[in-house]
C-alpha positions in Angstrom: -45.4 -57.6 36.5 -45.7 -54.2 38.2 -44.1 -51.0 37.3 -43.2 -48.7 40.2 -42.2 -45.8 38.0 -45.0 -43.4 37.4 -45.1 -41.8 33.9 -44.3 -38.1 33.8 -47.2 -35.8 33.0 -46.9 -34.2 29.7 -46.0 -30.5 29.6 -48.6 -28.3 28.4 -46.5 -25.2 28.0 -46.4 -24.7 24.2 -43.2 -22.7 24.5 -41.3 -25.4 26.4 -39.4 -28.0 24.4 -40.8 -31.5 24.5 -37.9 -33.6 23.4 -35.2 -31.6 25.1 -33.3 -31.0 21.9 -34.2 -27.3 21.9 -32.9 -26.6 25.4 -30.5 -23.7 25.6 -27.0 -24.9 26.4 -25.8 -23.0 29.5 -22.0 -22.5 29.4 -20.2 -21.8 32.5 -17.5 -19.1 32.7 -14.9 -21.8 32.8 -16.2 -23.4 29.6 -16.2 -20.0 27.8 -12.6 -19.4 29.0 -11.6 -22.8 27.7 -13.2 -22.1 24.3 -11.4 -18.9 24.0 -8.2 -20.6 25.1 -8.7 -23.3 22.5 -9.2 -20.7 19.8 -6.0 -18.7 20.6 -3.6 -21.7 20.8 -4.5 -22.6 17.1 -1.5 -22.2 14.9 -3.7 -20.7 12.2 -4.8 -17.9 14.5 -1.3 -17.1 15.6 -0.2 -17.0 12.0 -3.0 -14.6 11.0 -2.1 -12.3 14.0 1.6 -12.4 13.1 0.8 -11.4 9.5 -1.5 -8.6 10.7 1.4 -7.3 13.0 3.8 -7.4 10.1 1.4 -5.6 7.9 0.7 -2.8 10.4 4.5 -2.5 11.1 5.1 -2.2 7.3 2.5 0.7 7.2 4.4 2.4 10.1 7.6 2.1 8.1 6.3 3.2 4.7 4.2 6.2 6.0 5.8 9.2 7.8 5.3 9.0 11.6 4.2 12.0 13.6 6.7 12.8 16.5 5.3 11.7 19.8 5.8 15.2 21.3 3.3 16.6 18.8 0.3 14.4 19.6 -0.8 16.4 22.6 -0.4 19.7 21.0 -3.3 20.4 18.6 -1.6 23.4 16.9 1.7 21.4 16.3 -0.4 18.4 15.1 -2.2 20.7 12.6 1.1 22.1 11.3 2.5 18.6 10.9 -0.7 17.4 9.0 -0.4 20.4 6.7 3.1 19.4 5.7 1.9 15.8 5.3 -0.9 17.0 3.1 1.6 18.0 0.4 2.5 14.3 0.1 -0.7 12.4 0.8 -3.2 15.0 -0.4 -6.8 14.2 0.3 -6.0 10.9 2.1 -4.2 12.8 4.9 -7.2 13.2 7.2 -8.3 9.6 6.5 -4.8 8.2 7.3 -4.6 10.4 10.4 -8.0 9.2 11.8 -7.0 5.5 11.0 -3.8 6.1 13.2 -1.4 5.4 10.3 0.7 8.5 11.2 1.3 7.2 14.7 1.0 3.6 14.0 3.0 2.1 16.8 0.9 3.7 19.5 -2.4 3.5 17.6 -5.4 1.5 18.8 -5.4 -1.1 16.0 -1.8 -1.8 16.4 -2.1 -2.1 20.2 -5.1 -4.5 19.9 -3.3 -6.7 17.4 -0.3 -6.7 19.6 -2.3 -7.7 22.6 -4.1 -10.5 20.7 -0.8 -11.8 19.4 0.6 -11.8 22.9 -2.5 -13.7 24.1 -1.9 -16.2 21.2 1.7 -16.7 22.1 0.8 -17.3 25.8 -2.0 -19.7 24.9 0.4 -21.7 22.6 3.1 -21.8 25.3 0.7 -22.9 28.0 -0.7 -25.6 25.7 2.7 -26.9 24.9 4.3 -26.6 28.3 2.8 -29.9 29.8 3.9 -31.8 26.7 7.5 -30.6 27.1 7.4 -31.3 30.8 6.2 -34.9 30.4 8.8 -35.5 27.7 11.5 -34.3 30.1 10.3 -35.9 33.3 8.2 -38.8 32.2 9.2 -39.7 28.7 7.6 -42.6 26.8 9.8 -45.6 27.4 7.9 -48.4 25.6 7.8 -48.5 21.9 6.4 -51.1 19.5 8.5 -53.5 17.3 7.4 -51.6 14.3 9.0 -48.4 15.5 12.5 -49.9 15.0 11.6 -50.5 11.3 10.2 -47.1 10.5 12.1 -44.5 12.6 14.0 -41.8 10.8 17.3 -43.0 12.3 17.6 -46.7 12.8 20.4 -49.3 13.1 20.4 -53.1 13.8 23.1 -55.6 14.0 23.7 -59.1 15.5 26.3 -59.4 18.3 28.1 -62.7 19.1 27.6 -62.3 22.9 24.8 -62.7 25.4 21.8 -60.3 25.5 22.6 -59.2 29.0 26.1 -58.4 28.3 25.2 -56.5 25.0 22.6 -54.5 26.9 25.2 -53.5 29.5 27.6 -52.3 26.8 25.0 -50.0 25.2 24.0 -48.5 28.5 27.6 -48.0 29.6 28.4 -46.3 26.3 25.5 -43.9 26.7 26.4 -43.0 30.2 30.0 -42.3 29.2 28.6 -39.7 26.8 26.6 -38.0 29.6 23.2 -39.4 28.4 20.3 -40.3 30.6 19.4 -44.0 30.5 16.1 -45.4 31.7 15.7 -49.2 31.4 12.7 -51.5 31.5 12.0 -55.1 30.9 8.3 -55.0 30.0 8.6 -56.1 26.5 10.5 -58.4 24.2 14.1 -58.5 25.4 15.8 -55.7 27.3 14.8 -52.1 26.5 16.2 -48.7 27.2 15.3 -45.1 26.6 18.3 -42.8 26.1 18.3 -39.1 25.8 20.4 -36.0 26.3 19.6 -32.3 26.8 16.1 -33.1 28.0 15.7 -29.5 29.2 16.5 -28.1 25.7 12.9 -27.8 24.5 12.2 -25.4 27.3 14.2 -22.9 25.2 11.0 -22.5 23.1 9.1 -21.6 26.2 11.8 -19.0 27.1 11.7 -17.6 23.5 8.0 -17.3 23.4 8.0 -15.6 26.8 10.7 -13.3 25.5 8.5 -12.2 22.6 5.6 -11.3 25.0 8.0 -9.4 27.3 9.5 -7.4 24.4 6.1 -6.5 23.1 5.1 -5.4 26.6 8.2 -3.2 26.8 7.3 -1.5 23.5 3.8 -0.9 24.6 4.9 0.6 28.0 7.3 2.9 26.3 4.7 4.0 23.7 2.0 4.7 26.3 4.0 6.1 29.2 7.2 7.4 27.6 8.0 10.3 25.2 10.5 11.4 22.6 11.1 15.0 21.8 13.5 15.3 18.8 13.5 19.1 18.6 14.2 20.3 22.1 16.3 23.4 21.6 18.2 25.2 24.4 19.6 28.7 23.8 22.7 29.0 25.8 22.1 30.7 29.2 18.3 30.4 29.0 16.6 27.7 31.0 13.6 25.8 29.4 11.1 23.3 30.9 11.2 19.9 29.6 7.5 19.3 29.8 5.9 16.0 29.0 4.6 15.6 32.6 8.0 16.1 34.2 9.0 18.8 36.7 12.5 19.1 35.1 14.1 22.3 33.6 17.2 22.1 31.4 19.8 24.9 30.8 22.8 24.9 28.5 25.5 26.8 30.5 27.8 26.8 27.5 28.5 25.3 24.1 31.7 24.6 22.1 32.0 23.4 18.6 35.2 22.6 16.6 35.7 21.9 12.9 38.0 20.1 10.5 39.9 22.0 7.9 37.2 21.4 5.3 34.7 23.1 7.5 32.8 20.1 8.6 32.0 19.7 12.4 34.6 17.8 14.3 33.0 17.9 17.8 30.3 19.9 19.6 29.5 19.7 23.3 27.0 21.4 25.5 27.5 22.0 29.2 24.1 20.9 30.3 22.5 21.3 33.7 19.2 19.8 34.8 16.9 21.2 37.6 14.0 19.5 39.4 11.7 21.9 41.1 14.4 24.6 41.0 17.1 22.3 42.5 20.0 21.3 40.4 20.0 17.5 40.2 22.4 16.6 37.3 24.9 18.2 35.1 27.6 17.1 32.6 29.1 17.7 29.2 26.8 16.2 26.6 28.1 15.0 23.2 26.4 13.0 20.4 27.3 9.6 22.0 27.6 10.8 25.6 24.0 11.6 26.9 23.0 12.9 30.3 20.5 10.8 32.1 18.3 11.7 35.2 15.3 9.8 36.6 14.8 7.9 33.4 15.0 11.0 31.1 17.8 11.0 28.6 19.3 14.2 26.9 21.1 13.4 23.7 23.1 16.0 21.7 21.7 16.2 18.2 22.4 19.5 16.4 23.2 23.1 16.9 22.9 26.5 15.4 22.1 30.2 16.0 19.2 31.5 18.0 17.7 35.1 18.0 17.3 36.3 21.7 14.1 38.3 21.9 12.3 40.2 24.5 8.5 40.6 24.0 6.2 42.6 26.1 2.4 43.1 25.7 0.5 46.4 25.6 0.5 46.7 29.4 4.3 46.5 29.4 4.4 42.9 30.9 7.2 40.8 29.6 5.6 37.7 28.1 8.6 36.2 26.5 12.4 36.4 27.0 14.3 33.6 25.4 16.0 32.6 22.2 14.2 31.4 19.1 16.3 28.8 17.5 16.7 29.5 13.8 16.8 25.8 13.1 15.2 25.6 9.6 16.5 26.7 6.2 14.5 27.8 3.2 14.6 25.8 0.0 17.0 28.3 -1.6 19.4 28.0 1.3 19.5 31.8 1.8 17.4 32.2 5.0 17.2 30.4 8.3 14.1 30.7 10.5 12.4 29.5 13.7 9.0 29.9 15.2 7.3 30.3 18.6 3.7 30.9 19.7 2.6 34.2 21.1 0.2 34.4 24.2 -2.8 35.2 21.9 -2.3 31.9 19.9 -0.7 33.5 16.9 2.5 32.2 15.4 5.7 34.3 15.4 8.3 33.4 12.7 11.8 34.9 13.2 14.0 35.0 10.1 17.8 35.6 9.7 20.3 35.4 6.9 22.0 32.0 6.4 25.8 31.9 6.9 27.6 33.7 4.0 24.4 35.1 2.4 24.4 38.9 1.9 21.6 39.7 -0.6 18.7 38.6 1.6 17.3 42.0 2.6 18.3 41.3 6.3 21.5 43.0 7.2 24.0 41.9 9.9 22.6 42.8 13.3 19.0 42.4 12.1 16.3 39.7 12.1 12.9 39.7 10.4 9.7 38.8 12.2 6.3 37.7 10.8 3.1 37.2 12.7 0.6 34.6 11.3 -3.0 34.2 12.6 -3.2 30.8 14.1 -0.9 28.4 12.4 -1.3 28.9 8.7 -2.2 31.3 6.0 -0.6 34.6 5.0 1.3 36.8 7.5 -0.9 39.5 9.1 2.2 41.7 10.0 5.8 41.8 9.4 8.8 44.0 10.1 12.6 44.0 10.6 14.3 44.3 14.0 17.5 46.1 14.7 19.6 45.0 17.6 18.5 46.7 20.8 15.8 48.7 19.1 12.2 48.1 20.5 9.7 47.8 17.8 5.9 47.6 18.1 4.0 45.1 16.0 0.6 43.3 16.4 0.0 44.7 19.9 3.4 43.6 21.2 6.8 45.3 21.5 9.7 43.2 20.2 13.4 43.8 21.1 16.1 41.8 19.3 18.9 41.6 21.9 21.6 39.5 20.2 22.4 36.3 18.4 23.4 33.3 20.7 24.2 29.7 20.1 21.6 27.0 20.6 21.9 23.3 21.1 19.3 21.0 19.7 18.7 17.8 21.7 16.7 14.7 21.6 15.0 14.2 24.9 13.3 11.0 25.7 12.0 8.8 28.5 11.8 5.1 27.6 10.4 3.2 30.7 10.2 0.0 28.7 13.9 -0.2 28.0 14.6 -2.5 30.9 11.7 -4.7 30.0 12.8 -5.0 26.4 16.4 -5.9 27.4 15.1 -8.6 29.7 13.1 -9.9 26.8 16.1 -10.0 24.6 18.2 -11.8 27.3 15.5 -14.4 27.6 15.3 -14.7 23.8 19.1 -15.2 23.6 19.0 -17.9 26.3 16.1 -19.7 24.8 17.6 -19.6 21.3 20.9 -21.0 22.6 19.0 -23.8 24.4 16.9 -24.6 21.3 19.8 -24.5 18.8 22.8 -25.7 20.9 21.1 -28.1 23.4 18.6 -29.9 21.1 16.9 -32.7 22.9 18.2 -36.0 21.4 16.4 -39.3 22.0 16.8 -42.8 21.0 15.4 -46.2 22.0 17.3 -49.4 22.3 16.1 -53.0 22.3 18.3 -56.1 22.8 16.8 -59.5 22.2 18.2 -63.1 21.9 17.7 -64.8 18.6 18.9 -68.1 17.1 21.8 -66.3 15.3 22.9 -64.5 18.4 21.9 -61.2 20.1 20.0 -58.7 18.0 20.6 -55.0 18.9 18.2 -52.4 17.5 18.6 -48.7 17.9 16.2 -46.1 16.6 15.3 -42.4 16.9 12.3 -40.5 15.5 13.9 -37.1 16.0 14.6 -34.7 13.1 17.7 -35.6 11.3 20.7 -33.2 11.6 24.3 -33.7 10.8 25.4 -33.6 14.4 22.9 -36.1 15.7 23.1 -38.4 12.7 26.9 -38.6 13.2 26.5 -39.2 16.9 23.9 -41.9 16.2 26.1 -43.6 13.7 29.2 -43.4 15.8 27.4 -44.9 18.8 26.2 -47.8 16.7 29.8 -48.5 15.5 31.2 -48.1 19.0 28.9 -50.5 20.7 29.2 -53.0 17.9 33.0 -52.9 18.2 32.8 -53.2 22.0 30.5 -56.3 21.7 32.9 -58.0 19.2 35.8 -57.2 21.5 33.9 -58.7 24.4 33.0 -61.8 22.4 36.8 -62.2 21.5 37.7 -61.9 25.2 35.2 -64.5 26.0 36.4 -66.9 23.4 40.0 -66.4 24.6 39.0 -67.2 28.1 37.2 -70.3 26.9 40.3 -71.5 24.9 42.5 -71.0 27.9 40.1 -73.0 30.1 40.0 -75.8 27.6 43.8 -75.9 27.4 44.1 -76.1 31.1 41.6 -78.9 31.3 43.5 -80.8 28.5 46.7 -80.5 30.4 45.0 -81.8 33.6 43.6 -84.8 31.5 47.1 -85.5 30.1 48.7 -85.4 33.5 46.0 -87.8 34.9 46.5 -90.3 32.0 50.4 -90.2 32.6 49.8 -90.8 36.3 47.6 -93.7 35.5 50.2 -95.3 33.2 52.9 -94.9 35.8 50.8 -96.5 38.4 50.0 -99.5 36.1 53.7 -100.1 35.4 54.4 -100.2 39.1 
């Protein structure tokens, strides 16, 4: 016997594997993606990411959050951290570097949110073909054992034929707007019956909604802004900033009070300019904001501002605006505000609070203090009289008058529409899942020695509505079958009576013929 196959020559390369077991497994990009996909659609992975998201969100709620408008201003950030240091002590810098003080826009939070979105998408994609097959191509054939072990089951014997009993069951299901799919590949006659087959797609909509809502929040945190202390002195325009070309001006302000002195209403006559051109204007109240190009102006608070004119040593005016005295000292005697001088130093403007007389600042006066940088002790201070230029720290300050200011919250939230779309899909998906739950049952009708055996079963989760429907259907079809059997017996009795009458007539006719 000859062997046409030549033996392979042994490999002499000592580094090469001889048995093939040590060969490196080369994974294609598609296989790598499938492994990543299989990892993320695991329920345990989704649960861990959900817990991490909840933990980071809890930290964002428990720890003070830095206003978004301060993050791009190093000096404002330093001031905010100094205030936070009084609460968190030596942990302040650590918490700041970890992103705890701006948690909802921090890198760890965004990474976890992104991974959670990937997990939700993977779970949805993995489940979608299963839901589609259940809706379009459900499993019709079941085993005999299924009718003995299903969560909901009923069986009874009907005194009519199997074909008639099967027709009654199918007709009852169709009257109640259920889909009926029949087949005869099994013992007896079989039917698959369901209703709301598109209901499970509500979970797909709900999962998609969560991803859309998260995307909306991320878009807002990365591309939007929120300035909660945007103050406008009446009659003095101010740039909105934050990458916009808008300028806002309060043309007027009115405030009214109740008899007990509490504010009743306050309204600002607000005008918005874009590149020097007026583009919007309206009266802004607390619940009546002005909106232009996605930027919202909400009325928040009001108070008194000190209008100052500041010139440098060359006589050039470097500041002419109001400084909002929006803060109050702990003893409630003084009100103060701050602004930044061209050399980077901080100017504090101080006035007497309403009704306070023993503060050292008389009516028609304000105190000013200059601080080097943003902290420490004041390097210079003085008191300004109305209309009297006063030199201090290389500048000349003139206190012109007091004027009302309005404090506003200015925000741009480009993700709002996305979030609303997500909530709409979540509402629709929840309604589909809760109110249009997919209800399934299998029916088998077989002929036995005692009559016709009708078996009904459903593996679905028991709930009061479906259990009641299942029980009522079993009672209905059983009653309909009994009625059909009664009608059949009545028809048989009538036929027998008619045949008996015919026989009696024939016998009478025979006797009469015999007598003749």
